[in-house]
C-alpha positions, 0 to 999 in steps of 0.5 A, spaced: 500 500 500 502 506 498 502 511 503 499 518 501 503 524 502 503 531 499 507 532 493 512 538 495 517 539 500 519 546 500 524 550 505 522 557 505 527 562 507 525 570 508 530 575 509 527 582 511 533 586 513 532 592 509 524 593 512 524 598 517 518 595 522 518 593 529 513 587 528 519 582 526 515 576 528 510 577 522 516 575 517 517 568 521 509 567 521 510 569 513 515 563 512 511 558 516 505 560 512 508 560 505 511 553 507 505 550 510 501 552 503 506 549 499 507 543 503 500 541 505 496 543 499 494 537 495 496 539 488 494 533 484 490 526 485 497 522 484 499 518 490 506 520 493 510 516 498 514 521 503 521 520 500 518 521 493 516 528 495 519 534 490 524 538 494 525 545 493 527 552 496 523 559 496 528 564 498 524 571 499 528 578 500 523 583 502 525 590 498 520 594 501 513 595 505 509 600 501 503 599 506 501 595 512 500 588 510 503 589 503 510 587 501 515 587 494 520 582 494 525 578 490 524 571 489 529 565 488 525 559 486 529 552 486 527 545 484 531 539 486 531 532 483 534 526 486 539 522 481 537 515 481 542 510 484 546 515 488 545 520 494 546 526 489 541 531 488 540 536 482 537 542 481 532 542 475 530 550 476 534 556 479 529 562 477 529 569 479 523 572 480 524 580 481 516 582 481 514 578 487 508 583 490 504 580 495 500 582 501 500 578 508 496 579 514 498 576 521 493 570 522 489 570 516 489 563 512 492 563 505 486 560 501 487 558 493 482 557 488 484 555 481 478 557 478 478 564 480 484 569 482 483 570 490 489 574 491 497 575 488 500 571 494 496 565 493 497 565 486 504 566 486 505 560 491 501 556 487 504 558 480 511 555 482 508 549 485 505 547 479 512 549 475 515 545 480 511 539 479 511 540 471 519 540 471 519 534 476 514 530 471 518 532 465 524 529 468 521 523 469 516 522 463 516 525 456 512 531 456 509 529 463 508 536 466 503 538 461 497 537 466 501 542 471 503 547 466 496 547 464 494 549 471 500 554 471 498 557 465 491 558 468 493 562 474 497 566 469 491 568 465 487 569 471 492 574 474 493 578 468 486 579 468 487 582 475 492 586 473 498 583 477 505 585 476 510 580 473 504 576 470 504 580 463 506 579 456 509 586 455 511 587 462 518 584 462 521 578 458 523 575 464 517 574 468 512 568 469 508 569 463 514 568 459 516 562 463 510 558 462 510 561 455 517 557 454 515 551 458 508 550 455 505 555 450 510 555 445 511 549 441 518 551 438 521 549 445 519 542 445 526 540 443 528 543 450 523 539 454 525 533 450 532 535 452 530 535 460 527 528 460 533 526 456 538 529 460 535 526 467 533 519 465 538 517 460 544 521 462 544 523 469 540 517 472 545 512 468 551 516 469 555 512 474 554 506 469 555 509 463 559 516 464 561 516 456 554 515 453 551 520 458 556 525 456 554 524 449 547 524 450 548 531 454 552 534 448 546 532 444 541 536 449 545 542 448 545 541 441 538 541 440 537 547 445 542 551 441 538 549 435 532 553 438 536 558 441 538 560 434 531 561 432 529 564 439 535 567 442 535 570 450 530 565 452 528 564 459 527 557 458 535 556 456 537 561 461 534 558 467 536 551 465 543 553 465 543 557 471 541 551 474 546 546 471 552 550 469 556 548 475 554 541 474 555 540 466 562 543 468 563 538 473 560 532 468 565 534 462 571 535 467 573 528 465 572 523 459 573 523 452 576 530 450 573 530 443 566 530 446 568 535 452 570 540 446 563 539 443 560 540 450 564 547 451 563 549 444 555 548 445 556 552 451 559 558 449 554 559 444 548 558 449 552 562 455 557 566 453 558 570 459 560 564 463 566 562 458 571 562 464 567 557 468 566 553 461 574 553 460 575 548 465 572 543 461 578 543 456 583 545 461 586 538 462 
């Protein structure tokens, strides 16, 4: 019998050092409330064991408190996946959201209704819950994240109608609208989503047994990514993937056949030229 557990296991950390207030306790309560909302909500009908829960981190840096109960913040959202047959955990998402505008009142419960826009706070948290689910499912089955991305898209649509910051197509090129556009709406990005599956299932999960074959698969993933990047440059999908994976990929290609390592290096320079000095480690020995 499979024990039922909620799907997410997120740690929430809030830094409010710049906020001038004597009511410091609200930030600890906020942390606890956000964590409970993410981890205690049943987001799907699927059955999860405790050890299968999807790990993640939400780091919030409060920038301002324009009025009582209203806050603006920068957020960093990370989604973590275990690697089969090892104790290693890999970052699937490492995304910076600089438009985190929300309200929070002490002792007021967080209630979410996916059919209607209730408030920006629960919309933000629920959106990233579904993004985490979508990415995790994509990494275990081809396009398995579709049902979760569809729910994330619905949140974007309802939040846009409510006029919230960070949800709009024309507000910024690096916001929640463009994240879900790349992950789900725009089918031109499907080769990258296929790459998410290949990278994790076919390369990382088998790396201990077949490291050379795994490196070749990752090179093919990078090539597919570059084909999309050539048509759609500066994609938030590509940027967030490499924000999560650049250190890991550098380590993976620090050994192995030099011809494959050079291929990886060349593709990475096209995709992510700002990290040239980091990627040079791939071909240094």
